[in-house]
Every structure is written in C-alpha cells, then in structure tokens.
KOLMI-386550 format. One record per residue (C-alpha): residue in one letter; x, y, z. Coordinates in nm, 2 decimals. Last residue first. Layout:
! residues N
<node residu="A" east="X" north="Y" up="Z"/>
...
***
This chain:
! residues 194
<node residu="D" east="2.00" north="-0.48" up="-1.07"/>
<node residu="H" east="1.74" north="-0.47" up="-1.34"/>
<node residu="D" east="1.92" north="-0.42" up="-1.68"/>
<node residu="S" east="1.86" north="-0.79" up="-1.77"/>
<node residu="Y" east="1.49" north="-0.76" up="-1.80"/>
<node residu="A" east="1.29" north="-1.08" up="-1.85"/>
<node residu="D" east="1.51" north="-1.27" up="-1.61"/>
<node residu="P" east="1.26" north="-1.30" up="-1.33"/>
<node residu="K" east="0.98" north="-1.43" up="-1.55"/>
<node residu="F" east="0.65" north="-1.42" up="-1.35"/>
<node residu="G" east="0.40" north="-1.69" up="-1.46"/>
<node residu="P" east="0.20" north="-1.69" up="-1.14"/>
<node residu="V" east="0.27" north="-1.40" up="-0.90"/>
<node residu="K" east="0.21" north="-1.51" up="-0.54"/>
<node residu="C" east="0.29" north="-1.24" up="-0.29"/>
<node residu="G" east="0.58" north="-1.29" up="-0.05"/>
<node residu="Y" east="0.67" north="-0.92" up="0.00"/>
<node residu="N" east="0.95" north="-0.91" up="-0.26"/>
<node residu="L" east="0.72" north="-1.10" up="-0.50"/>
<node residu="R" east="0.49" north="-0.80" up="-0.51"/>
<node residu="F" east="0.78" north="-0.57" up="-0.62"/>
<node residu="R" east="0.87" north="-0.82" up="-0.90"/>
<node residu="Q" east="0.50" north="-0.81" up="-1.01"/>
<node residu="L" east="0.50" north="-0.43" up="-1.00"/>
<node residu="E" east="0.83" north="-0.42" up="-1.20"/>
<node residu="W" east="0.70" north="-0.66" up="-1.46"/>
<node residu="L" east="0.39" north="-0.45" up="-1.51"/>
<node residu="A" east="0.59" north="-0.14" up="-1.55"/>
<node residu="R" east="0.82" north="-0.31" up="-1.80"/>
<node residu="A" east="0.52" north="-0.44" up="-2.01"/>
<node residu="T" east="0.33" north="-0.11" up="-2.03"/>
<node residu="R" east="-0.03" north="-0.21" up="-2.03"/>
<node residu="L" east="-0.07" north="-0.15" up="-1.65"/>
<node residu="S" east="-0.41" north="-0.10" up="-1.49"/>
<node residu="A" east="-0.48" north="-0.48" up="-1.45"/>
<node residu="C" east="-0.17" north="-0.51" up="-1.24"/>
<node residu="L" east="-0.33" north="-0.28" up="-0.97"/>
<node residu="P" east="-0.56" north="-0.57" up="-0.86"/>
<node residu="E" east="-0.27" north="-0.75" up="-0.70"/>
<node residu="L" east="-0.13" north="-0.46" up="-0.50"/>
<node residu="T" east="-0.39" north="-0.44" up="-0.22"/>
<node residu="R" east="-0.44" north="-0.81" up="-0.16"/>
<node residu="C" east="-0.07" north="-0.87" up="-0.16"/>
<node residu="I" east="0.00" north="-0.58" up="0.08"/>
<node residu="S" east="-0.29" north="-0.66" up="0.32"/>
<node residu="K" east="-0.09" north="-0.86" up="0.59"/>
<node residu="P" east="0.18" north="-0.59" up="0.59"/>
<node residu="A" east="-0.08" north="-0.32" up="0.68"/>
<node residu="V" east="-0.12" north="-0.07" up="0.40"/>
<node residu="R" east="-0.08" north="0.31" up="0.47"/>
<node residu="A" east="-0.23" north="0.59" up="0.26"/>
<node residu="R" east="-0.11" north="0.92" up="0.14"/>
<node residu="A" east="-0.25" north="1.18" up="-0.10"/>
<node residu="A" east="-0.07" north="1.48" up="-0.26"/>
<node residu="G" east="-0.16" north="1.81" up="-0.42"/>
<node residu="K" east="-0.30" north="1.96" up="-0.74"/>
<node residu="S" east="0.02" north="1.91" up="-0.96"/>
<node residu="G" east="0.03" north="1.54" up="-0.86"/>
<node residu="A" east="0.18" north="1.32" up="-0.59"/>
<node residu="V" east="0.03" north="0.99" up="-0.48"/>
<node residu="L" east="0.22" north="0.84" up="-0.19"/>
<node residu="I" east="0.16" north="0.48" up="-0.08"/>
<node residu="Q" east="0.32" north="0.37" up="0.25"/>
<node residu="M" east="0.36" north="0.01" up="0.33"/>
<node residu="A" east="0.33" north="-0.06" up="0.70"/>
<node residu="G" east="0.55" north="-0.10" up="1.01"/>
<node residu="I" east="0.84" north="0.10" up="0.85"/>
<node residu="G" east="0.74" north="0.26" up="0.52"/>
<node residu="I" east="0.84" north="0.61" up="0.64"/>
<node residu="G" east="1.05" north="0.62" up="0.96"/>
<node residu="E" east="1.22" north="0.94" up="0.87"/>
<node residu="G" east="1.56" north="0.77" up="0.84"/>
<node residu="V" east="1.39" north="0.50" up="0.64"/>
<node residu="L" east="1.27" north="0.75" up="0.38"/>
<node residu="R" east="1.58" north="0.96" up="0.36"/>
<node residu="K" east="1.76" north="0.73" up="0.12"/>
<node residu="Y" east="1.47" north="0.73" up="-0.12"/>
<node residu="S" east="1.57" north="1.08" up="-0.23"/>
<node residu="G" east="1.31" north="1.34" up="-0.31"/>
<node residu="M" east="0.94" north="1.28" up="-0.36"/>
<node residu="V" east="0.84" north="1.64" up="-0.43"/>
<node residu="E" east="0.50" north="1.73" up="-0.28"/>
<node residu="V" east="0.24" north="1.98" up="-0.39"/>
<node residu="A" east="0.04" north="2.09" up="-0.09"/>
<node residu="E" east="-0.33" north="2.05" up="-0.14"/>
<node residu="S" east="-0.33" north="1.76" up="0.11"/>
<node residu="E" east="-0.51" north="1.43" up="0.12"/>
<node residu="Q" east="-0.50" north="1.16" up="0.38"/>
<node residu="W" east="-0.64" north="0.84" up="0.24"/>
<node residu="A" east="-0.78" north="0.55" up="0.44"/>
<node residu="L" east="-0.76" north="0.24" up="0.21"/>
<node residu="D" east="-1.02" north="-0.01" up="0.09"/>
<node residu="A" east="-0.92" north="0.01" up="-0.27"/>
<node residu="R" east="-1.15" north="0.22" up="-0.50"/>
<node residu="A" east="-0.92" north="0.52" up="-0.50"/>
<node residu="L" east="-0.62" north="0.29" up="-0.56"/>
<node residu="K" east="-0.80" north="0.16" up="-0.87"/>
<node residu="Q" east="-0.86" north="0.52" up="-0.98"/>
<node residu="A" east="-0.49" north="0.60" up="-0.94"/>
<node residu="L" east="-0.38" north="0.31" up="-1.15"/>
<node residu="S" east="-0.63" north="0.40" up="-1.42"/>
<node residu="Q" east="-0.51" north="0.76" up="-1.42"/>
<node residu="M" east="-0.15" north="0.65" up="-1.44"/>
<node residu="E" east="-0.23" north="0.41" up="-1.72"/>
<node residu="P" east="-0.41" north="0.69" up="-1.91"/>
<node residu="I" east="-0.09" north="0.91" up="-1.86"/>
<node residu="S" east="0.14" north="0.64" up="-2.00"/>
<node residu="I" east="0.38" north="0.46" up="-1.78"/>
<node residu="Y" east="0.74" north="0.51" up="-1.67"/>
<node residu="A" east="0.87" north="0.28" up="-1.40"/>
<node residu="T" east="1.10" north="0.44" up="-1.15"/>
<node residu="R" east="1.29" north="0.23" up="-0.90"/>
<node residu="G" east="1.34" north="0.48" up="-0.63"/>
<node residu="D" east="1.33" north="0.86" up="-0.57"/>
<node residu="E" east="1.70" north="0.92" up="-0.67"/>
<node residu="R" east="1.65" north="0.71" up="-0.98"/>
<node residu="M" east="1.69" north="0.34" up="-1.06"/>
<node residu="P" east="1.57" north="0.31" up="-1.42"/>
<node residu="A" east="1.24" north="0.15" up="-1.52"/>
<node residu="T" east="1.18" north="0.19" up="-1.90"/>
<node residu="N" east="0.86" north="0.11" up="-2.09"/>
<node residu="L" east="0.79" north="0.48" up="-2.17"/>
<node residu="L" east="1.11" north="0.69" up="-2.12"/>
<node residu="A" east="1.16" north="0.74" up="-2.50"/>
<node residu="S" east="0.82" north="0.91" up="-2.51"/>
<node residu="G" east="0.57" north="0.79" up="-2.77"/>
<node residu="E" east="0.27" north="0.82" up="-2.54"/>
<node residu="E" east="0.34" north="1.10" up="-2.29"/>
<node residu="T" east="0.49" north="1.03" up="-1.95"/>
<node residu="A" east="0.35" north="0.94" up="-1.61"/>
<node residu="R" east="0.57" north="0.82" up="-1.33"/>
<node residu="F" east="0.53" north="0.50" up="-1.13"/>
<node residu="V" east="0.77" north="0.47" up="-0.83"/>
<node residu="L" east="0.87" north="0.15" up="-0.66"/>
<node residu="P" east="1.06" north="0.22" up="-0.34"/>
<node residu="A" east="1.39" north="0.04" up="-0.28"/>
<node residu="H" east="1.38" north="-0.25" up="-0.03"/>
<node residu="F" east="1.68" north="-0.24" up="0.21"/>
<node residu="Y" east="1.76" north="-0.58" up="0.35"/>
<node residu="D" east="1.53" north="-0.71" up="0.62"/>
<node residu="G" east="1.54" north="-0.64" up="1.00"/>
<node residu="P" east="1.19" north="-0.50" up="1.00"/>
<node residu="P" east="1.01" north="-0.49" up="0.66"/>
<node residu="Q" east="1.07" north="-0.17" up="0.47"/>
<node residu="Y" east="0.77" north="-0.08" up="0.26"/>
<node residu="F" east="0.74" north="0.18" up="-0.01"/>
<node residu="F" east="0.50" north="0.24" up="-0.30"/>
<node residu="R" east="0.53" north="0.57" up="-0.49"/>
<node residu="I" east="0.28" north="0.71" up="-0.73"/>
<node residu="A" east="0.37" north="1.00" up="-0.97"/>
<node residu="S" east="0.20" north="1.28" up="-1.15"/>
<node residu="N" east="0.38" north="1.58" up="-1.32"/>
<node residu="E" east="0.34" north="1.42" up="-1.66"/>
<node residu="G" east="-0.03" north="1.50" up="-1.67"/>
<node residu="E" east="-0.33" north="1.41" up="-1.47"/>
<node residu="L" east="-0.46" north="1.28" up="-1.14"/>
<node residu="S" east="-0.83" north="1.38" up="-1.11"/>
<node residu="N" east="-0.99" north="1.08" up="-0.93"/>
<node residu="L" east="-0.69" north="1.02" up="-0.71"/>
<node residu="L" east="-0.69" north="1.39" up="-0.61"/>
<node residu="S" east="-1.06" north="1.36" up="-0.51"/>
<node residu="I" east="-0.98" north="1.09" up="-0.25"/>
<node residu="Q" east="-1.08" north="1.27" up="0.06"/>
<node residu="K" east="-1.38" north="1.44" up="-0.10"/>
<node residu="H" east="-1.53" north="1.11" up="-0.20"/>
<node residu="A" east="-1.48" north="0.97" up="0.15"/>
<node residu="Q" east="-1.64" north="1.29" up="0.30"/>
<node residu="N" east="-1.94" north="1.26" up="0.07"/>
<node residu="S" east="-1.98" north="0.89" up="0.17"/>
<node residu="Q" east="-1.95" north="0.98" up="0.53"/>
<node residu="A" east="-2.21" north="1.25" up="0.50"/>
<node residu="Q" east="-2.44" north="1.02" up="0.31"/>
<node residu="G" east="-2.40" north="0.76" up="0.58"/>
<node residu="G" east="-2.47" north="1.01" up="0.85"/>
<node residu="E" east="-2.79" north="1.12" up="0.67"/>
<node residu="T" east="-2.91" north="0.76" up="0.65"/>
<node residu="V" east="-2.82" north="0.69" up="1.01"/>
<node residu="T" east="-3.01" north="1.00" up="1.13"/>
<node residu="L" east="-3.32" north="0.92" up="0.92"/>
<node residu="L" east="-3.32" north="0.57" up="1.04"/>
<node residu="V" east="-3.30" north="0.68" up="1.41"/>
<node residu="L" east="-3.58" north="0.94" up="1.35"/>
<node residu="A" east="-3.80" north="0.67" up="1.19"/>
<node residu="L" east="-3.74" north="0.43" up="1.48"/>
<node residu="L" east="-3.83" north="0.71" up="1.73"/>
<node residu="W" east="-4.15" north="0.79" up="1.54"/>
<node residu="L" east="-4.25" north="0.42" up="1.53"/>
<node residu="C" east="-4.17" north="0.38" up="1.90"/>
<node residu="M" east="-4.38" north="0.69" up="1.98"/>
<node residu="C" east="-4.67" north="0.54" up="1.79"/>
<node residu="K" east="-4.65" north="0.21" up="1.98"/>
<node residu="L" east="-4.63" north="0.40" up="2.32"/>
<node residu="I" east="-4.93" north="0.60" up="2.23"/>
<node residu="M" east="-5.12" north="0.29" up="2.14"/>
***
C-alpha cells in the first residue's frame, strides 16, 4: 500500500515537472519570435537566401514593406540587397506571422540589422548548406535556417500572405529555382525580370 501511494506521488511529481517544463518551453518559443509578431512599418524586410553547392549564383529574394499607394508597390527591382519585391505593410505582417508559425528555430536579436550587398553573402558563408531567412525590423532582427529538403514545404504556405501580384510571382519563381512544384506559374508574366 505504501509502495502504491509512493508511486502515485512520484507519477504526480513527474507530470507536474513535465507540464511546467512544457509551459516554459512554450513561453521561450513565444519570446524568441516576438519580432515576427510585431513587425511593422516601412523599415521592415524579409530576406530568403540559399546557394546550392556548385550551382550558379542565386540572388536573394527580399520583401520590403511600403505604404499602400506607393509607386514601389507591385515592383521587384534588382537592388544591392537582392531581388526586392515591394509589398504592403499588412502583407509584410501576414508573411512574418506565417513564418512565426512555421516549424523553424529562430534566433532573435535586438540589434537592428542592415542587409547590405548580396555579393558578400556567399563570401561570408551565408545561405550555403541551408536557406537562411532574415527578418529585419526597427526593433531588431530574427534569423532561421531551412534545410534544403524542407525549402518547398516552408515556402509554399507563404504564398497565401501575398496579394501583390508581382511579389507572389517572385516568390513562385524563387520556389521553382529550388525544384518546388508551382502549378500554373507563368514564367513570362513580367518581361523586366532578368
């Protein structure tokens, strides 16, 4: 009888410990991705970059937020930081929230980060071996890595966040570069893409 009672107490203690540990991990995960849940304004950007071994150079895809009605909206020029698709602030927030819900390990920093030239990325080993995602905002930066076998599964749900036609097209084209299936993609939809 005493042994049975001790076993019940031990089981209760184990369950309590596991439950509290799970809550701590959940709180830690929420804290780690707080930037993704509070991304705002025109100073926010998200960069995707992956350089497969021995392949031609793949330019990063960058999403930058801009105000509704801006002349930049629905454009995607090649800039110093990569192919830059301009989207609305609500689209940027939706994109960041989808990334926050993705199964990724985020490393967050309060340091504000400037993306700089894409030419330095390969030299610094960024994007080699895994896709790197950088979320930069006025409150800091967050980084995650995506294994090559998970790129298609990670990028596909992000399409639902984009209402801007050019940005959606750029994401679909980017996905195609890594062997993802994109039904109905029209490769000649934008003649200014080189």
